[in-house]
LOPAMAR-163725 format. One record per residue (C-alpha): x, z, y. Coordinates in nm, 4 decimals. Last residue first. Example, Ala and Ser with C-alpha at 12.3 -4.5 7.8 and 13.67 -1.06 7.14 Angstrom:
BEGIN
         u         w         v
    1.3670    0.7140   -0.1060
    1.2300    0.7800   -0.4500
END
This chain:
BEGIN
         u         w         v
   -2.8958    3.2561   -0.1964
   -2.7432    3.1723    0.1430
   -2.5849    2.8510    0.0430
   -2.9075    2.7006   -0.0742
   -2.8797    2.4301   -0.3316
   -2.9591    2.6645   -0.6170
   -3.2607    2.7867   -0.4264
   -3.4109    2.4426   -0.4432
   -3.3313    2.4046   -0.8090
   -3.5139    2.7180   -0.9005
   -3.3167    3.0173   -1.0177
   -3.3143    3.1132   -1.3838
   -3.4988    3.4403   -1.4447
   -3.3225    3.7729   -1.3822
   -2.9620    3.8685   -1.4451
   -2.7184    3.5796   -1.5059
   -2.6083    3.5328   -1.8673
   -2.8483    3.2411   -1.9099
   -2.6819    3.0581   -1.6193
   -2.3294    3.1078   -1.7530
   -2.4224    3.0022   -2.1060
   -2.6044    2.6909   -1.9818
   -2.3271    2.5875   -1.7429
   -2.0563    2.6373   -2.0079
   -2.2510    2.4326   -2.2641
   -2.3069    2.1531   -2.0120
   -1.9325    2.1463   -1.9343
   -1.8364    2.1289   -2.3015
   -2.0861    1.8480   -2.3661
   -1.9684    1.6493   -2.0629
   -1.6127    1.6614   -2.1842
   -1.3007    1.8047   -2.0253
   -0.9699    1.6757   -1.8893
   -0.7233    1.8753   -1.6813
   -0.8003    2.2455   -1.6629
   -1.1504    2.3697   -1.7418
   -1.2133    2.7330   -1.6438
   -1.5037    2.9523   -1.7563
   -1.5266    3.2299   -1.4986
   -1.5173    3.5977   -1.5980
   -1.4817    3.7752   -1.2619
   -1.8087    3.6286   -1.1386
   -2.0185    3.8224   -1.3904
   -2.3667    3.8600   -1.2351
   -2.4197    3.4850   -1.2118
   -2.1575    3.3127   -1.4226
   -1.8677    3.1451   -1.2364
   -1.8024    2.7932   -1.3701
   -1.4540    2.6647   -1.2790
   -1.3430    2.3011   -1.2727
   -0.9738    2.2216   -1.2276
   -0.8207    1.8808   -1.1637
   -0.5778    1.9678   -1.0138
   -0.2492    2.1564   -0.9983
   -0.1062    2.5000   -0.9353
   -0.3431    2.6983   -1.1531
   -0.3819    3.0660   -1.2466
   -0.7429    3.1118   -1.1350
   -0.6323    3.3300   -0.8437
   -0.3689    3.0670   -0.7676
   -0.6374    2.7990   -0.7466
   -0.8355    3.0176   -0.5061
   -0.5340    3.0635   -0.2808
   -0.4590    2.6908   -0.2802
   -0.8222    2.6192   -0.1869
   -0.8062    2.8570    0.1100
   -0.4674    2.7190    0.2148
   -0.5964    2.3565    0.2221
   -0.3284    2.1445    0.0507
   -0.4056    1.8099    0.2146
   -0.6137    1.6573   -0.0638
   -0.7110    1.9984   -0.2024
   -1.0871    1.9564   -0.1491
   -1.2809    2.2433   -0.3076
   -1.6266    2.1127   -0.3964
   -1.9011    2.3725   -0.4369
   -2.1980    2.3340   -0.6723
   -2.4690    2.5999   -0.6778
   -2.6405    2.6292   -1.0163
   -3.0182    2.6681   -1.0037
   -3.0568    2.6564   -1.3818
   -3.2708    2.3435   -1.4093
   -3.1174    2.1685   -1.1058
   -2.7599    2.2096   -1.2321
   -2.8647    2.1123   -1.5845
   -3.0409    1.8002   -1.4559
   -2.7364    1.7031   -1.2490
   -2.5124    1.7494   -1.5539
   -2.7366    1.5300   -1.7673
   -2.7635    1.2657   -1.4872
   -2.3939    1.2221   -1.4221
   -2.1803    1.3195   -1.1250
   -1.9632    1.5662   -1.3174
   -1.8653    1.3730   -1.6303
   -1.7726    1.0044   -1.5840
   -1.7579    0.9740   -1.2035
   -1.6207    1.3205   -1.1301
   -1.3873    1.2986   -1.4293
   -1.2435    0.9668   -1.3067
   -1.2058    1.0990   -0.9522
   -1.0137    1.4042   -1.0716
   -0.7894    1.1942   -1.2996
   -0.7128    0.9682   -1.0044
   -0.5902    1.2635   -0.7961
   -0.5018    1.1239   -0.4505
   -0.8420    1.2154   -0.3037
   -0.8107    1.5725   -0.4267
   -1.0221    1.7950   -0.6519
   -1.1103    2.1547   -0.7363
   -1.4728    2.1417   -0.8545
   -1.6431    2.4795   -0.8209
   -1.9569    2.5654   -1.0192
   -2.1465    2.8762   -0.9067
   -2.4122    3.0766   -1.0925
   -2.5933    3.2792   -0.8294
   -2.6268    3.6561   -0.8583
   -2.6848    3.6927   -0.4796
   -2.3502    3.8711   -0.4332
   -2.1799    3.5745   -0.5979
   -2.3488    3.3355   -0.3552
   -2.2413    3.5417   -0.0566
   -1.8825    3.5575   -0.1836
   -1.8795    3.1779   -0.2270
   -2.0080    3.1295    0.1280
   -1.7234    3.3466    0.2603
   -1.4695    3.1606    0.0478
   -1.5791    2.8192    0.1684
   -1.5941    2.5199   -0.0619
   -1.7685    2.2159    0.0857
   -2.1214    2.1741   -0.0545
   -2.1990    1.9283   -0.3308
   -2.5541    1.8470   -0.4371
   -2.4448    1.6738   -0.7598
   -2.4640    1.2991   -0.7731
   -2.6932    1.1673   -1.0478
   -3.0455    1.1362   -0.9076
   -2.9433    1.1535   -0.5414
   -2.7505    0.8286   -0.5646
   -2.5906    0.7253   -0.2357
   -2.5009    1.0820   -0.1453
   -2.5405    1.1515    0.2246
   -2.2962    1.1506    0.5125
   -2.4204    1.3135    0.8320
   -2.1350    1.5624    0.8551
   -1.8934    1.2761    0.8059
   -2.0084    1.1292    1.1365
   -1.8386    1.4101    1.3277
   -1.5078    1.3236    1.1641
   -1.5615    0.9559    1.2488
   -1.6306    1.0439    1.6095
   -1.3016    1.2318    1.6300
   -1.1073    0.9531    1.4592
   -1.0179    0.7704    1.7788
   -0.8563    1.0822    1.9257
   -0.6578    1.1477    1.6103
   -0.5335    0.7880    1.6225
   -0.4174    0.8343    1.9810
   -0.2275    1.1460    1.8805
   -0.0580    0.9561    1.5975
    0.0451    0.6790    1.8388
    0.1775    0.9223    2.1020
    0.3866    1.1342    1.8601
    0.4328    1.0058    1.5056
    0.4650    0.6372    1.5876
    0.6868    0.6590    1.8957
    0.9345    0.8994    1.7345
    0.9330    0.7125    1.4033
    0.9879    0.3783    1.5776
    1.2858    0.5193    1.7668
    1.4382    0.6642    1.4467
    1.3899    0.3480    1.2381
    1.5191    0.1045    1.5004
    1.8176    0.3273    1.5808
    1.9130    0.3525    1.2124
    1.9043   -0.0251    1.1757
    2.1103   -0.0775    1.4905
    2.3736    0.1739    1.3758
    2.3856    0.0211    1.0275
    2.4234   -0.3303    1.1679
    2.7013   -0.2192    1.4032
    2.8912   -0.0658    1.1096
    2.8592   -0.3933    0.9174
    2.9857   -0.6007    1.2097
    3.2768   -0.3650    1.2763
    3.3827   -0.3656    0.9112
    3.3977   -0.7426    0.9137
    3.1612   -0.9572    0.7122
    3.2931   -1.0861    0.3751
    3.0087   -0.9303    0.1774
    2.7629   -1.1334    0.3804
    2.5453   -0.9818    0.6546
    2.1668   -1.0206    0.6337
    2.1252   -0.7006    0.4262
    2.1766   -0.4437    0.6996
    1.9656   -0.6031    0.9731
    1.7067   -0.7150    0.7153
    1.6757   -0.3616    0.5757
    1.6322   -0.2234    0.9271
    1.3631   -0.4799    1.0067
    1.1647   -0.3839    0.6976
    1.2231   -0.0155    0.7703
    1.0714   -0.0687    1.1153
    0.7719   -0.2381    0.9551
    0.7361    0.0622    0.7240
    0.7434    0.2957    1.0250
    0.4584    0.1045    1.1873
    0.2639    0.1394    0.8614
    0.3352    0.5135    0.8708
    0.2031    0.5411    1.2271
   -0.1157    0.3530    1.1217
   -0.1803    0.5789    0.8194
   -0.0958    0.9176    0.9736
   -0.4285    0.9769    1.1570
   -0.6152    0.9163    0.8321
   -0.4309    1.1899    0.6465
   -0.2348    1.0188    0.3690
   -0.4125    0.9417    0.0417
   -0.4739    0.5731    0.1081
   -0.1135    0.5259    0.2173
    0.0052    0.6094   -0.1365
   -0.2257    0.3424   -0.2879
   -0.1166    0.0846   -0.0310
    0.2471    0.1560   -0.1232
    0.1613    0.1199   -0.4940
    0.0159   -0.2251   -0.4178
    0.3477   -0.3069   -0.2511
    0.5174   -0.1945   -0.5735
    0.3022   -0.4395   -0.7675
    0.4178   -0.7154   -0.5305
    0.7791   -0.6303   -0.6107
    0.7010   -0.6394   -0.9825
    0.5758   -0.9953   -0.9323
    0.9046   -1.0750   -0.7592
    1.0972   -0.9544   -1.0630
    0.8745   -1.1508   -1.3016
    0.9416   -1.4690   -1.1049
    1.3157   -1.4007   -1.1171
    1.2878   -1.3374   -1.4907
    1.1180   -1.6768   -1.5431
    1.4450   -1.8477   -1.4538
    1.6024   -1.7301   -1.7780
    1.6761   -1.4332   -2.0021
    1.5707   -1.4794   -2.3662
    1.2276   -1.3556   -2.4625
    1.1782   -0.9914   -2.5632
    1.0813   -0.9224   -2.9254
    1.4458   -0.8550   -3.0082
    1.4412   -0.5479   -2.7871
    1.3665   -0.3241   -3.0858
    1.7172   -0.4132   -3.2074
    1.8345   -0.1863   -2.9273
    1.7712    0.1219   -3.1447
    1.9147    0.4215   -2.9591
    1.8211    0.2803   -2.6181
    1.4737    0.1879   -2.7398
    1.4245    0.5420   -2.8746
    1.5569    0.6971   -2.5520
    1.3216    0.4776   -2.3519
    1.0144    0.5785   -2.5525
    1.1159    0.9495   -2.5373
    1.1520    0.9749   -2.1599
    0.7970    1.0951   -2.0861
    0.8017    1.3393   -2.3762
    1.1492    1.4603   -2.2835
    1.0351    1.5177   -1.9247
    0.7349    1.7205   -2.0378
    0.9673    1.9088   -2.2749
    1.1915    1.9964   -1.9806
    0.8948    2.1504   -1.8008
    0.8085    2.3655   -2.1032
    1.1688    2.4712   -2.1667
    1.2295    2.5562   -1.8014
    0.9235    2.7825   -1.8061
    1.0229    2.9388   -2.1384
    1.3598    3.0333   -1.9931
    1.1905    3.1897   -1.6908
    1.0346    3.4666   -1.9056
    0.9328    3.7372   -1.6537
    0.5692    3.7630   -1.7650
    0.4483    3.6298   -1.4300
    0.6630    3.3196   -1.4745
    0.5505    3.2906   -1.8372
    0.1895    3.2801   -1.7219
    0.2729    2.9807   -1.5040
    0.4249    2.8066   -1.8055
    0.1047    2.8631   -2.0045
   -0.0994    2.7062   -1.7209
    0.1445    2.4145   -1.7186
    0.0954    2.3584   -2.0924
   -0.2832    2.3786   -2.0664
   -0.2791    2.1320   -1.7703
   -0.0465    1.8740   -1.9261
   -0.2575    1.7518   -2.2190
   -0.4983    1.5258   -2.0262
   -0.2297    1.3677   -1.8067
   -0.1600    1.3871   -1.4343
   -0.2352    1.0894   -1.2137
   -0.0937    1.2503   -0.8982
    0.2473    1.3123   -1.0651
    0.3214    0.9670   -1.2078
    0.4615    0.8348   -0.8781
    0.7128    1.1193   -0.8604
    0.8197    1.0663   -1.2209
    0.8810    0.6933   -1.1806
    1.0710    0.7543   -0.8557
    1.3101    0.9961   -1.0286
    1.3679    0.7692   -1.3284
    1.4294    0.4744   -1.0951
    1.6988    0.6808   -0.9215
    1.8762    0.7572   -1.2494
    1.8701    0.3890   -1.3527
    2.0055    0.2817   -1.0136
    2.2786    0.5452   -1.0224
    2.3826    0.4443   -1.3757
    2.4018    0.0769   -1.2864
    2.5546    0.1600   -0.9498
    2.8593    0.3313   -1.0965
    3.0958    0.0335   -1.0685
    2.9777   -0.0339   -0.7159
    3.0473    0.3277   -0.6249
    3.4110    0.2873   -0.7276
    3.4462   -0.0449   -0.5439
    3.2992    0.0996   -0.2284
    3.5318    0.3997   -0.2484
    3.8373    0.1765   -0.2801
    3.7242   -0.0719   -0.0159
    3.6527    0.1926    0.2421
    3.3240    0.3749    0.3017
    3.3248    0.2229    0.6502
    3.2253   -0.1039    0.4850
    2.8633    0.0004    0.4587
    2.7317   -0.0892    0.1121
    2.5245   -0.4062    0.1053
    2.1455   -0.4281    0.0824
    1.9937   -0.7620   -0.0015
    1.6855   -0.8722    0.1842
    1.3615   -1.0602    0.1258
    1.4381   -1.1041   -0.2440
    1.1034   -0.9728   -0.3689
    1.2786   -0.6952   -0.5607
    1.4498   -0.5631   -0.2475
    1.1340   -0.5703   -0.0385
    0.9520   -0.3753   -0.3104
    1.2247   -0.1099   -0.3326
    1.2111   -0.0566    0.0454
    0.8331   -0.0180    0.0236
    0.8620    0.2308   -0.2642
    1.1016    0.4496   -0.0676
    0.8988    0.4367    0.2548
    0.5711    0.5148    0.0760
    0.7401    0.8120   -0.0897
    0.8756    0.9396    0.2430
    0.5342    0.9269    0.4126
    0.3602    1.0866    0.1125
    0.6124    1.3712    0.1008
    0.5750    1.4303    0.4751
    0.1965    1.4583    0.4330
    0.2287    1.7423    0.1856
   -0.0621    1.7732   -0.0612
    0.1160    1.5246   -0.2887
    0.3859    1.7831   -0.3589
    0.1344    2.0347   -0.4948
    0.0165    1.8217   -0.7866
    0.3024    1.8987   -1.0226
    0.2924    2.2709   -0.9532
    0.5912    2.4207   -0.7760
    0.7881    2.7128   -0.9188
    1.0986    2.5933   -0.7368
    1.3177    2.6011   -1.0470
    1.0458    2.4451   -1.2653
    0.9885    2.1703   -1.0091
    1.3628    2.1006   -1.0039
    1.3626    2.0835   -1.3846
    1.0720    1.8379   -1.3826
    1.2405    1.6107   -1.1293
    1.5745    1.6157   -1.3126
    1.4141    1.5245   -1.6448
    1.2927    1.1853   -1.5245
    1.6302    1.1013   -1.3710
    1.7982    1.2163   -1.6924
    1.5766    0.9716   -1.8810
    1.6959    0.6833   -1.6619
    2.0561    0.7913   -1.7163
    1.9968    0.7997   -2.0923
    1.8376    0.4565   -2.0789
    2.1432    0.3229   -1.8988
    2.3694    0.4892   -2.1568
    2.1853    0.3248   -2.4484
    2.2111   -0.0218   -2.2969
    2.5804    0.0316   -2.2230
    2.6549    0.1409   -2.5796
    2.4604   -0.1410   -2.7428
    2.6295   -0.4203   -2.5552
    2.4325   -0.5980   -2.2888
    2.2318   -0.9216   -2.3226
    1.9021   -0.7514   -2.4053
    1.9863   -0.4935   -2.1401
    1.8833   -0.7333   -1.8638
    1.5432   -0.7882   -2.0194
    1.5091   -0.4137   -2.0711
    1.5885   -0.3674   -1.7009
    1.2833   -0.5757   -1.6154
    1.0720   -0.3550   -1.8414
    1.2014   -0.0569   -1.6450
    1.0977   -0.2220   -1.3214
    0.7501   -0.2803   -1.4652
    0.7388    0.0920   -1.5465
    0.7675    0.1339   -1.1699
    0.4388   -0.0482   -1.1066
    0.2716    0.1232   -1.4080
    0.3307    0.4806   -1.2882
    0.0032    0.5505   -1.1085
   -0.2020    0.3743   -1.3772
   -0.1147    0.6319   -1.6477
    0.0520    0.4744   -1.9506
    0.3872    0.6509   -1.9252
    0.2210    0.9828   -1.8384
    0.0855    0.9941   -2.1955
    0.4333    1.0822   -2.3289
    0.4700    1.3673   -2.0814
    0.1310    1.5092   -2.1832
    0.2210    1.4875   -2.5523
    0.5540    1.6643   -2.4991
    0.3967    1.9381   -2.2867
    0.1065    1.9926   -2.5297
    0.3528    2.0250   -2.8192
    0.5784    2.2527   -2.6158
    0.2851    2.4796   -2.5318
    0.1690    2.4882   -2.8946
    0.5157    2.5882   -3.0148
    0.5542    2.8533   -2.7473
    0.2266    3.0183   -2.8433
   -0.0943    3.1093   -2.6578
   -0.2407    2.7834   -2.5306
   -0.6104    2.7981   -2.4397
   -0.8459    2.5041   -2.3939
   -1.1759    2.5991   -2.2240
   -0.9996    2.9078   -2.0900
   -1.2081    3.2097   -1.9945
   -1.0553    3.3210   -1.6669
   -0.9992    3.6949   -1.6227
   -1.0395    3.7763   -1.2526
   -0.9920    4.1434   -1.1705
   -0.7429    4.1171   -0.8837
   -0.9388    3.8346   -0.7226
   -1.2513    4.0551   -0.7068
   -1.5788    3.8630   -0.6837
   -1.8599    4.1094   -0.6309
   -2.1778    4.1668   -0.8258
   -2.4528    4.3701   -0.6578
   -2.5317    4.6685   -0.8794
   -2.3384    4.8962   -0.6472
   -2.1111    5.1743   -0.7621
   -2.1959    5.4621   -0.5301
   -2.0683    5.5691   -0.1870
   -1.7820    5.3224   -0.1764
   -1.4157    5.4123   -0.2085
   -1.1448    5.2123   -0.0340
   -0.8651    5.1224   -0.2760
   -0.8375    4.7650   -0.1552
   -0.6427    4.4887   -0.3196
   -0.4042    4.2928   -0.0982
   -0.3371    4.4053    0.2566
   -0.4726    4.1195    0.4535
   -0.5806    3.7848    0.3227
   -0.9442    3.8309    0.4147
   -1.2750    3.9010    0.2436
   -1.3403    4.2388    0.4026
   -1.2681    4.5549    0.2066
   -1.5600    4.7901    0.2354
   -1.7017    5.0409    0.4776
   -2.0785    5.0324    0.5116
   -2.2098    4.9193    0.8528
   -2.3386    5.2136    1.0566
   -2.0269    5.2207    1.2746
   -2.0711    4.8530    1.3642
   -2.4365    4.9092    1.4521
   -2.3443    5.2045    1.6734
   -2.0664    5.0076    1.8417
   -2.3072    4.7243    1.9201
   -2.5665    4.9640    2.0620
   -2.3020    5.1392    2.2710
   -2.2183    4.8077    2.4407
   -1.8652    4.6765    2.3872
   -1.5537    4.7101    2.6008
   -1.2601    4.5314    2.4336
   -0.9831    4.7582    2.3111
   -0.7238    4.9644    2.4966
   -0.4335    4.7858    2.3310
   -0.1931    4.7943    2.0370
   -0.0728    4.4437    1.9512
   -0.2546    4.1437    1.8025
   -0.0654    3.8217    1.7360
   -0.2751    3.5035    1.7459
   -0.2721    3.1509    1.6050
   -0.5383    2.8858    1.6856
   -0.6106    2.6482    1.3966
   -0.8114    2.3318    1.4526
   -1.1236    2.1665    1.3087
   -1.1415    1.8016    1.4250
   -1.2771    1.7607    1.7781
   -1.6498    1.7212    1.8225
   -1.8569    1.4791    2.0286
   -2.1176    1.4361    2.3014
   -2.2373    1.7820    2.4127
   -1.8863    1.9297    2.3666
   -1.7466    2.0499    2.0377
   -1.4587    2.2759    1.9338
   -1.4146    2.3267    1.5583
   -1.2611    2.6641    1.4812
   -0.9980    2.8130    1.2514
   -0.8660    3.1382    1.3916
   -0.5133    3.2480    1.3072
   -0.3250    3.5530    1.1948
   -0.0782    3.8187    1.3002
   -0.1271    4.1924    1.3302
    0.1708    4.3496    1.5069
    0.2523    4.7161    1.4594
    0.5092    4.8852    1.6863
    0.2689    5.0992    1.8879
    0.0504    5.1742    1.5854
    0.3356    5.3473    1.4041
    0.2796    5.3135    1.0289
    0.3545    5.6304    0.8329
    0.0438    5.6154    0.6161
   -0.1115    5.2641    0.6106
   -0.3413    5.1769    0.8992
   -0.7136    5.1263    0.8376
   -0.9067    4.8553    1.0178
   -1.2632    4.8205    1.1451
   -1.3725    4.4704    1.2552
   -1.4254    4.2927    1.5856
   -1.5022    3.9340    1.6823
   -1.5258    3.8766    2.0558
   -1.6992    3.5701    2.2001
   -1.6478    3.3967    2.5355
   -1.7884    3.0898    2.7087
   -2.0079    2.9433    2.4380
   -2.0686    3.0461    2.0771
   -2.2795    2.8551    1.8245
   -2.5044    2.9098    1.5206
   -2.6811    2.5961    1.3921
   -2.9975    2.6358    1.1838
   -3.0317    2.3158    0.9800
   -3.3188    2.0887    1.0807
   -3.1828    1.7957    0.8759
   -2.8438    1.8155    1.0490
   -2.9286    1.5889    1.3441
   -3.2543    1.7840    1.3901
   -3.0584    2.1018    1.4870
   -3.2609    2.4239    1.4787
   -3.1122    2.6746    1.7191
   -2.9128    2.9942    1.7035
   -2.6954    3.1449    1.9771
   -2.4190    3.3498    1.8245
   -2.4020    3.7280    1.8693
   -2.2266    3.8520    2.1813
   -2.0347    4.0016    2.0259
   -1.9474    3.8886    1.6735
   -1.8972    4.1209    1.3777
   -1.6043    4.1003    1.1374
   -1.6547    4.2676    0.8017
   -1.5322    4.6125    0.7038
   -1.2311    4.8019    0.5777
   -0.9617    4.5596    0.6904
   -0.6150    4.6522    0.5784
   -0.2979    4.7764    0.7414
    0.0803    4.8061    0.7075
    0.1023    4.6389    0.3646
    0.0686    4.2986    0.5334
   -0.0864    3.9661    0.4373
   -0.1289    3.7339    0.7373
   -0.4867    3.7285    0.8623
   -0.7307    3.4361    0.8516
   -1.0397    3.4246    1.0729
   -1.2929    3.1463    1.0158
   -1.5205    2.9352    1.2295
   -1.7912    2.7416    1.0495
   -1.7628    2.3634    1.0364
   -2.0765    2.1873    1.1583
   -2.3509    2.0959    0.9095
   -2.4150    2.1416    0.5399
   -2.2796    2.4929    0.5182
   -2.4391    2.7859    0.7023
   -2.2543    2.9116    1.0150
   -2.1628    3.2742    0.9430
   -1.8271    3.2806    1.1219
   -1.9994    3.1179    1.4190
   -1.9482    2.7727    1.5663
   -1.7513    2.6601    1.8700
   -1.8635    2.5519    2.2160
   -1.7500    2.3367    2.5068
   -1.9065    2.2682    2.8500
   -1.6855    2.5320    3.0106
   -1.3704    2.6158    2.8168
   -1.3891    2.8721    2.5380
   -1.2166    3.2120    2.5376
   -1.2096    3.3347    2.1780
   -1.1592    3.7097    2.1449
   -1.0132    3.8864    1.8422
   -1.0511    4.2667    1.8397
   -0.9235    4.4833    1.5528
   -1.0634    4.8354    1.5308
   -0.9119    5.1648    1.4259
   -1.1259    5.3944    1.2199
   -1.3436    5.6701    1.3702
   -1.2793    6.0379    1.3106
   -1.2090    6.0930    1.6779
   -0.9425    5.8242    1.6938
   -0.8014    5.5520    1.4667
   -0.5786    5.3079    1.6605
   -0.7073    5.0188    1.8739
   -0.6329    4.6526    1.8153
   -0.5546    4.3485    2.0283
   -0.6250    3.9760    2.0441
   -0.6811    3.6903    2.2891
   -0.7380    3.3351    2.1640
   -0.7724    3.0256    2.3851
   -1.0047    2.7373    2.3017
   -1.0143    2.4010    2.4817
   -0.6436    2.4280    2.5447
   -0.5218    2.3331    2.8931
   -0.2729    2.0472    2.8614
   -0.5276    1.8059    3.0031
   -0.6637    1.5228    2.7970
   -0.4957    1.1900    2.7172
   -0.4622    1.2532    2.3504
   -0.6799    1.5271    2.2080
   -0.7880    1.8864    2.2728
   -0.4503    2.0459    2.3190
   -0.4665    2.2503    2.0006
   -0.4392    1.9353    1.7902
   -0.0894    1.8531    1.9077
    0.0608    2.1622    1.7526
    0.0362    2.0397    1.3938
    0.2742    1.7518    1.4599
    0.5627    1.9625    1.5793
    0.6974    2.0852    1.2472
    0.6157    1.7599    1.0705
    0.7876    1.5650    1.3460
    1.1000    1.7746    1.2975
    1.0928    1.6940    0.9288
    1.0556    1.3278    1.0219
    1.3765    1.3396    1.2257
    1.5653    1.5042    0.9412
    1.4300    1.2477    0.6941
    1.5361    0.9468    0.9070
    1.8850    0.8986    0.7696
    1.7526    0.9202    0.4142
    1.5300    0.6173    0.4751
    1.8133    0.3667    0.4704
    2.0498    0.5540    0.2379
    1.7881    0.5727   -0.0383
    1.8192    0.1981   -0.0882
    2.1609    0.2508   -0.2487
    2.0594    0.2947   -0.6113
    1.7747    0.0478   -0.5878
    2.0027   -0.2200   -0.4480
    2.2618   -0.1789   -0.7170
    2.0029   -0.1510   -0.9912
    1.8595   -0.4923   -0.8884
    2.1823   -0.6983   -0.8830
    2.0265   -1.0156   -0.7490
    1.9863   -1.3331   -0.9505
END
């Protein structure tokens, strides 16, 4: 029988050599999209020009952002209604040096037409050249000549036959003469009321309006979420944290690795009490280490799974572990470590393997979440803002203690292992079965990667398979030269495959997926009686709905979040909730956080969350007092929140048809 902890403890070496190369791929990967697809010319489909003018003659400065669009291509307007093509969007880097004091206007205005392919939706498009301009105010003491206004434009380029995926085009605006505009356009822009535009620039605005307006407005600085489950004391937070950590052990995401722990229990049944206890302690320390690192970084549990690089590395680690358990290879330490060092590490591999399994168990448990974790994590986030980091570490550590508690108890009382059968041939069968479960976990991780990364990652996994065979095929008695050669060959295979997979192959996959992305716009719910009329979350649309006194329900979700999908199936997309949404004219927006969309991340932070699931109900007329459900919630609680929010809105309840309208 193979020494499982030994292989698990050293498997990290194989994929660790490729992390630096993959990090470089991650930095370069996002630039490929601006070139219009694999096999096309290097000339971008959309080019951005930008500049700003200083205040003069009693008039504010003005920011100009111009999109130059290739012939036969077009993009969509900033005000494109949801339910069809992706609206363009301008995002500005936060800066204290300036702030927007009005909305962006487009010149020339977009061409509008009714599009039958989108159920006769009015589509607003720009061709050739469009300039967006908005008034800006410079902070006192800022020199216009040295100011740079940085940001990016999100746009979806389309030609008459197909659309590219939405892309980001960065810009850096410097002082300039401005873009010539007709007098009529300048007059209309000057007549528009000054206000802070919904952007990321400058933080909260102190611009005065003429009179307090009755129209409600969502102000991130004034949001006071009404918690469905509120934790206010340290004792309650620790209790929720411990319970949530304990429940993580039975979440489906972590079951494949829990099988490895069960396998180690079989091995420990023949060990002495001290060694069995120490191995469980090392495993528990591996669990705790992840939570303490997250506390130090201030990262929410769910945030890591929004990073594609994290998913690629996790699938690689679990795949290597699966191959090891199934007996397809056996990893040996490289002989260049020296016999003395190799012997010392070999003696420590039981502890290292247990510690490593604790880390992997925790990382795989993260996307499942647990019903009691969200209130505890929300409390921990409040402690960060209150300047109490000790409480943050305490809460995260208690999650780890809760998750580790069953193993610590078994380690302290090994007589509990008496129910296990005696070691025998069946253990090898069980080990291989656990290997197959880990392969299922690999498929599960691949499912949540961006679609263009799935095939390149599979190619990388095959390269890892070959690398493991090259390293593990040599016997312990092989010469140092032979072992060193095997490691060099294995590393070369992995690096070369990664370069080929994540450059030309990934670009080719993006090109093939363009039609699929366009087809998503035509997707329809299979069951109109129960599924809510979801619209994709967009901050500009949300602000319009709030201004129209609409009650808005936002579901913050992600494809990799099994708890989110369970709640959507069991609570959200049910007939009673659909009837309540239709009865009160509630608009339902779905904020997809699968790939860490910045706009969704910003909204989660406003609500005080760094993980999903989160459901927020914004009452019509009082958008700064949303009812927020974190983690699990019941249908009855959600229905009560919808009814209270809708009845609090001014005027009679909206009709269902108007509730589904983005424009109000």
